[in-house]
Residue, then its C-alpha position, 0 to 999 in steps of 0.5 A: x109202188x109205181x113200178x107195180x102199178x105199171x106192171x099191172x097196167x101193162x098186163x091189163x086185159x085187152x078186150x076183143x071185138x066180135x071179129x077177133x080184132x082188138x079195139x083201137x079205141x079201147x087200147x088208146x084209152x088204157x094207155x092214156x089212163x096208165x100215163x096219167x096215173x104215172x104222172x100223178x104218182x110222180x107229182x105226188x112224190x115230188x110234192x112230198x119231197x118239196x114239203x120236206x124241204x120246206x119243213x127243214x129249211x123253210x122260213x121261221x114262223x116267228x119271223x113271218x107276218x099275218x096280213x089283214x085287209x085287202x090287197x095293197x092295204x097299209x102296214x097297220x094291218x100287218x101282225x107279227x107272228x112272234x107276238x102270238x104265244x103258243x107253247x111259250x105261254x106254258x114255258x113262261x107259266x112253268x118258269x114262274x112256278x119254278x121261281x115261286x118254288x125257288x123263293x119259297x125254298x129260300x125263305x125256308x132255308x133262312x128260317x132254318x138258318x135263323x132257328x139254328x143260330x138261335x138254338x146255338x146261341x141259347x145253348x151257349x147262354x144256358x151253359x154259361x148261366x149254369x156255370x156261373x150259378x154253380x161257380x164253375x164259370x167266370x163272368x164279366x163284372x162292372x162293380x160301379x155300374x152294378x152298384x148303380x143298377x142295384x140302387x135303382x132297383x131298390x129305389x124303384x121298390x120304395x117309390x112303388x110303395x110311396x105310389x101305393x100309399x098315395x093311391x090309398x090316401x087318394x081313395x080314402x080322402x075321396x070317400x071322406x069328401x063324398x061323405x061330407x058332401x052327403x052330410x052337408x046336403x042332409x044338414x041343409x035339408x034338416x035346416x028347412x024341416x026343423x025350424x027350431x034347429x034351422x040355424x044350427x043345421x044351417x052353419x054345419x051344412x055350410x061348414x061341410x060344404x066348405x070342407x067338401x070344396x077344399x077337399x076337392x081341391x086337395x084331391x086335385x093336388x094329390x091326384x097330380x102327385x100320384x100321376x107324376x109318381x106313376x109316370x116316374x116309376x112305371x115309365x121312366x124307371x121301367x124304360x131304364x130297367x128294360x135297357x139294363x135287362x138288354x145289357x145283362x143279356x148282352x153280358x151273358x152272351x158276351x161271357x158265353x162266346x168268350x168262354x167258348x173261345x177260351x175252350x177252343x184256344x186250349x184245343x188242337x191247332x189243325x186246320x178244322x180247329x183253326x177255322x172254328x177258332x176264327x169263327x168263334x173270334x168273330x162272334x166274340x168280337x160282335x158280342x163284345x161290341x154289343x155289350x160295350x154299346x149297351x153298357x154305355x147306354x145304361x150308364x147314360x140312362x142312369x145318369x139322366x134318370x137320376x137328374x130327372x128323378x130329383x127334379x120331378x120329386x122336388x116339385x111334387x114333394x113341395x106340392x104335396x107339403x104345401x097342399x096338405x098344410x093349407x088344407x088342414x090349416x083351413x087356409x082356402x086361399x093358400x090352397x088354391x094358390x098352391x094349385x095355381x103355382x103348379x098349374x093344376x086345373x081342377x075338373x068341374x064336378x061330374x066331369x068324370x061322368x060320361x055324357x048322355x050321348x056316350x051312355x047310349 
């Protein structure tokens, strides 16, 4: 490019004065301009080479610093450029999004794996259940434990019947006490309005009030009896039956994996089959330990339940007998003594009704 410009400068038109001579001043100016143009072109090409060298081998911008303040300022004004985030910010955000995607993918894989295991376990247990129902499969049986479980279920059914009858007795007796209370109020009112029958209405009103008071005392004893039976049946026995249900499920799973292991053991013995047998053996051992642990839990709970049942029912049956006998014998003192013996506190009349604040 510079050679072309020089050629152009060399062939430039030289002006001629009026006498036919070339002007010395014009010639000197043309030569000077050509020399300056050549120098500027050389400087431009040299600057381009220097810039390329700086771009290739210059200092790392991350290692340079920006100095704030005047000349000779303290080092506190120096800000390392490595702390200024440029394209790295986009890189970090993309890395965080990739990490979030990996986490989501991991959760999805875990859920799929859990679903696969659950489906396989359900299939095996259903197959075992159908085999047992149609008599084609074998099941593990603990005769002594099965007898205790069946006895518990039968006992629970009978105690539920006792609970229902006791609740019915409570409702009927409560209605009778309320009727006696109303009848006593009516007799007392008539004794005031019927002078000729004042005495007769009066002692009948006192009798009904006394029966009402004794009836409320007996209701306190019966309610305590019902509450204790309800706790025994619907909490203590139910908790044991829940453990029994878990034990029965564990037994079914144990037999399902046992049958699966037996079927695999009767098959071929190649490498793939041996790997399946090893996996089945591990699953069989896991479910065997679970089954034995739950069987031990059921045995312990049945033992403690029987002891608790005898203790609770001994106390409640004695309470029920003494309270009923004292009430129908008309022994008010014995009835109150029975409640004190079993630490039963009667609620005052109207205690079940909400206060006027609660009604708002």
